[in-house]
Structure formats: C-alpha cells, structure tokens
N, C-alpha and C positions, 0 to 999 in steps of 0.2 A: 281578489278579497278574500280574507279568511271567513271563515265561517265558524260559529260557536255553537257552545251544547247550550242551547237553552232551557231556562229553569221555567218552567210552567205551570200556574196555576191549574188545578182540577177544576177540567170542563173549559178548561181556554185552551185555542188555538192558534201557534204563532208558526209565521213560516221560519227558518234561519236567517240568523241576523249577521250582516255585514257591518265593517266595520265603516264608523262613523266617519265623515271628513273631520281632517284635522290630527287624527291618531294615527298616521302611518310611522311615526318613530318610535308609537311603543311597543312594536314589532308585532307576534302573533295575537288575534283575538282567540281568548281559551274559554270565557263564559260568560254569560249575558244573565242579567239576573230581572226580572220584570216586578212592576208593583204587585204588592199583596192585594188583593180584593176582600172587599168589606166582605163577612160572611151575611146570608142572606137575611137573617133573624135581627141582626144588627141593625141591619140597613133599613129594613121595615121598622126597627123601631125608631129611627130618625127620624123618618118620612111622616111616622105615626105622630112622634113627641111636635114635629113643626106644625103638623097640621091642626091638633088639641090644641095647640097653645097659641095659633093666631089670636086668641083673645087678648092675649099680651104679645103685643106686634112684636117688640126686638127679641123676646123667647123664642117664638117662634120663628122667625127669621135666622137666629141662630143655628139651630137644629136643622131647618134647609139648607142653609148654608153649607153646614157640615155635611149633607148628603151630598149635595152638588159638587163637592170636592174628594171626592170617593172615587177611584179609578173604575169603578164599577160607572159612573155616570159622567165623569169628565172624559172627553177625550184628549185633552192635555195632558191630565194627570197619566192615562193610562199609555202613553207615548213615551213616558218618561224611560229612561233606562238606565241602569247600574254596568258596566263592561270592564271586565279584568282582560287584562293585556298580558303579554311576555314582560315588559319593562313597566307598566304601570298602570292605572285607573283610569277611566274617562266615566261622566255622570253626564247625563243627555236631561238637561232641565224640563220642564212642562212649556216653554216657550221655545225649546229649540236649541237652545243656547249650549255647548258643551265645556265642559270644565274637566281639565287631564291633570293627570299626579304623576310621577314618576317614583318607582319603587324605591331608588337609591337618594334621593333626595325629599322624600317625604317622612313627615312627622305626625302620629296620629296620635290622639288622644280617646282612651273608650268608655263608654259608663252602662254597663249594662243593669238594669235593676228591677227585682225580682217585685210585684207587686203582690200586696193583700189584701183582702176587705174583708172583716172581723174573722181573720185567722184563716180564711179562705185563698189559696193563689187563685188569681184572675189573669196572670199575665204577664209576660217581662217585654221591659223596654228598651230598645235598642239606640244607642246613639253615638256614633265615632265621626269626631271632629276631626279633619282632615286639615296639616298647615301646608303649603308650600313656601321655599326659602323668600320669595318676591314679597308674603304676605298674603297672597291668595287663602282663604278659607272656605269651607265647605264642610257641610255637615250632611252624614246620611244615616237613615236612621232605618227601624223597623219597617217603613212607607213600602223597601224592597222586599219581597218575599224571599226568606231561608238566610235570615243573617246568621244563625248559628252554622251558617256554610261562607258565606262570602266574609263576615267578622276576622275568625280565622285565618282566611286565604290571606285576606291582606296582610294581617300579620306577620305571617310567614313571609309573604314576599320581601315585607320589608327587611327581616331579618336575613333573607338569604342575602340581600343585594347588599346591605350595610353594615352586617356582621363581621366579613375579612379586612377592610380599613380599619374597623373601632379595635379588633385582636391585634392588627398591625402597630397602632397607634399605643396600644397599651402595652406592646412588647417594648417599645423604644420607653417605656417608664411613665408613658402621659397619665391623667387622670382626669376623667370622663364624670361631665354632671347631667347628672338623668332627673329632672325635675327636684325634688326634696333631697335627690342621694347624689354623692361623688363615690365613684368608684378609683382603683387603681390596683396594680399589683398586690401592693400591702394589705389592703384593707377597704374599708365602707366607713363614710362620715356620713352625718347627719349635723344638723344644726346644735342639736344636743352633747355632739363627741364624736370620738371614732371607735372603731373597733378593727383589731387586726383579722384576718380571715379564719385565721384555725380559734380567734374566741366566739365565732358563733355555732352555733351548736345546730340550727335550723330554719332554712327559709321557708314560709309555706302560706298561703292564701288562705284567710277566711273572712267569707261575707262580705265580699269587697276591696280587703284590705289584705296588703303586704304586710307580714308580718318579722320582723327579725329576731331570734332570740339567741340570747349570750349563755352561753356554757353555763350550766351551776347557778343559774336566775329563774323563778317561777314567772316574773311578770315578763311582756316583751321586749324586748331594748327598742325596739321603734316599730310605729305601726306607721304606714304609708296609703292612704285609701289609693285605689289602681286608676281610678279615673284623673289622678293627679301625675301617673308615670308615664311621660313621652312613649311610644314604641314599646307596648309591654314586654310582648315576647322578644325585643332582641336586646331587654335590659334583664330578661329572665337568663338568655343564653351567656351574656357576658357574667352574670354574675355565678352562672353554672362552670363556666371555665374559668374562672377565677379562683373558685373554689378547690374544682377537682383537676384542671387542666382538658374539659370534655363538653365542649357546649352540644346544646341540644336546639337547633334552631324553631323545632317546630313547638316545642313544651306548653 
C-alpha cells in the first residue's frame, strides 16, 4: 500500500495515510489533504452565539449545529479525506463513502471568489465541481486544507492526461468546444462571431474573467467567466498551442 505526503493542520498529528479500498486502479497515492480545522476564535464565537441565542430557539440551534459540523467537533467530518493519485483522485465522505475520478476523463469547473466586507478582504471561497462521464458530480471545496495547492494540482493533472489527445484531434482539423468557446487550428468562435488567431492581440485573466482582445480594439472582443470554462488549465494550454505552437500545461 502506498503512503502519501499528508497535509496537516497546525497542531494536528496524523499517521501516514494508506490507499482507500477501491482506488487500486488510480495508481500511486501522492498526497492526502485533511479537513481544515476551524480557528479557536471562530469556533468559540459559534458556540457563544448559539448559547446566547437560545432565547430564540431556531437561531440558537442553527449556530450550535454549525459548530457541531466543524471537523473540530465532528468525528465524521474530521475523518473526511481528499486523496490525489497518479491517475485520479478520491474523496472519502463523512459516512465513509468513496468517490473516484480519473484524470483522463474528468471535467472540472472551478469558482474562486475573494470576499470583502466594507472593502476589507475577509477570505476566499473555493468550489471545484467535478463531473464524471457517467453523470456523477462532486463538489470539492475549501473544507479541505490548502485549496491553493490541491486546486491547481488537479487542474495540472487533467491537463497532463488529456492534452495529447486533444492536440492530436486539433492536428486533424477538428473543432473543440469548451463551454462558450469553440477553437480550431484557424481561430476561435463564440455566439457573437469568430476571430482568426492572428487577429487576437491578447488573452488574459481579469477578476475571474477570461478576456480575449482583438488587435486594434480598446474594448474586449469576448469576456467569459472562468467558472464557465471546463478544465481551465487544459483550455489555456490549447489556446497557447494554437496561438504559438507551444503548450504549457501548468500555466
């Protein structure tokens, strides 16, 4: 059984993880991410608000329920795991159920939102929605520690596994559809029209939006929310190859 590099929360001691049953086809276990424990101040605030709000039973019960669902207090939540393997990933749910997804057939939509209160940054929300070819879906969120590590890692693995076949299809002249965009060796198309690759001056990201700029135009030719682009890193690699003949899977 392969052992992982376990990502731990400060102060938490965990033995090396072994591969869960039913994941043998996913190859070597590379990393395991644990639930992110709630900070002491926040947990104390939930308990305090729940206790004080008992004069309003529904509200008090809600805060106490929120506290009880944290990995700090719930054994089931603390037992959840996100495993990254050589050929895919597996999530162990709170009831011990295991969901598996292979890199070579996985589609993911990512939504990363920075939150502000009165102009002050208060945190970032991470939601990765995984889609399997049989229709199975799974949301993986910032419930797991270090989303800034496991999020890009799964996007990079999808790109590594799927890019060669897509480049081969493009080499045969096929058109590939990626959300609201269609790309082929000649150019890119949206519902508003199409451009050849030489007509595109710049491809950039701004505040969670993919921006395509046409040469000689001040306003963007197209703006597509990143959350609507399946397999974002893979799409960026395809665009890079079509524009420059030089894909960078880990962009």
